[in-house]
C-alpha positions in Angstrom: 95.2 118.7 98.4 98.6 117.4 100.0 101.0 119.2 101.8 104.2 120.5 99.7 107.4 118.9 100.7 108.4 115.3 101.4 105.0 113.5 101.3 103.8 115.2 98.1 107.1 114.5 96.5 107.2 110.7 97.4 103.8 110.1 96.5 104.1 111.9 93.3 107.1 110.2 92.1 105.2 107.5 90.2 108.3 105.8 88.9 109.9 105.1 92.4 106.9 104.4 94.3 106.3 101.6 96.4 103.9 100.3 98.7 106.6 100.7 101.4 107.0 104.1 100.7 103.1 104.9 100.9 103.2 103.0 104.2 106.0 105.2 105.5 104.0 108.3 104.7 101.0 107.2 106.1 102.6 106.1 109.3 104.2 109.6 109.5 100.5 111.2 109.1 99.2 108.9 111.6 102.1 110.0 114.3 101.7 113.6 113.3 97.7 113.4 113.8 98.1 111.5 116.9 100.6 114.2 118.2 98.2 116.9 117.3 100.9 118.3 115.0 99.4 117.5 111.7 98.4 121.2 111.1 101.6 122.6 111.8 103.4 120.1 109.7 101.4 120.9 106.5 98.9 118.0 106.3 95.4 119.0 105.4 93.5 120.8 108.1 89.9 119.8 107.5 88.9 116.2 106.8 92.5 115.2 107.0 92.1 111.3 107.6 89.6 111.4 104.4 92.1 113.3 102.0 95.1 111.4 103.1 93.3 108.1 102.6 92.1 109.0 99.1 95.7 110.2 98.1 96.8 107.0 99.4 94.5 105.1 97.6 95.5 106.8 94.3 99.1 106.1 95.1 98.4 102.3 95.9 96.5 102.3 92.5 99.5 103.4 90.6 101.6 100.7 92.3 99.3 98.0 91.5 99.1 99.2 88.1 102.8 99.1 87.5 103.1 95.7 89.3 100.4 94.1 87.0 100.5 95.7 83.8 98.4 93.0 82.1 95.6 94.4 84.3 93.7 97.7 83.9 93.7 98.9 87.5 92.3 102.6 88.2 90.6 104.6 91.0 87.4 106.5 90.1 85.2 108.8 92.1 81.7 108.5 91.0 81.0 112.2 92.1 78.7 113.4 94.9 75.7 110.8 94.6 72.6 110.7 96.5 73.0 108.0 99.1 72.0 107.1 102.7 75.5 108.0 103.8 74.9 111.9 103.0 71.5 111.8 103.6 70.3 112.3 100.1 72.3 115.3 99.7 74.2 114.5 96.6 73.4 116.1 93.3 73.7 112.8 91.2 71.5 110.0 91.0 72.9 106.4 91.5 72.6 105.8 87.7 74.5 108.9 87.0 77.0 107.8 89.6 77.5 104.3 88.1 77.9 105.3 84.3 81.4 106.4 84.5 82.3 103.2 86.5 80.6 100.9 84.3 81.9 102.7 81.1 85.7 102.4 82.6 85.0 98.7 83.6 84.1 97.9 80.0 86.9 99.1 78.1 88.8 96.4 76.2 92.7 95.8 75.6 95.1 98.8 76.2 92.6 100.3 78.4 94.2 103.0 80.7 95.8 101.7 83.9 97.1 103.6 87.1 95.0 106.6 86.8 92.5 108.5 88.9 89.2 109.3 87.2 86.4 111.7 88.4 83.1 111.6 86.8 85.0 109.6 83.9 87.8 112.3 83.3 91.3 111.4 84.0 92.4 113.8 86.9 96.1 114.3 87.7 97.3 113.1 91.1 
């Protein structure tokens, strides 16, 4: 989803990832977007702001999980849930969308942390 090259490399380097590095990548994207050069520089073409924001959220999740190891900090996507925002076009009910979120929230000690889950499954960055 993210472009190859420096942004992907920086955001994928979990061991050396910092809030400042994420902010730098986001500033780079915003600058490229404002200049209208984001497509030629390899950023996502369609829904670029949405995609970059979700990638940044996942990166911040990893940073916070490393910073606070006694907490379980994760990002999760419930899937395409029927909501007012999508005019009821989702494929999942609100109960189906909530189930993996509640299940993850109710895990006990030694729960996973710093991960991204989609429909309850760990997904790679």
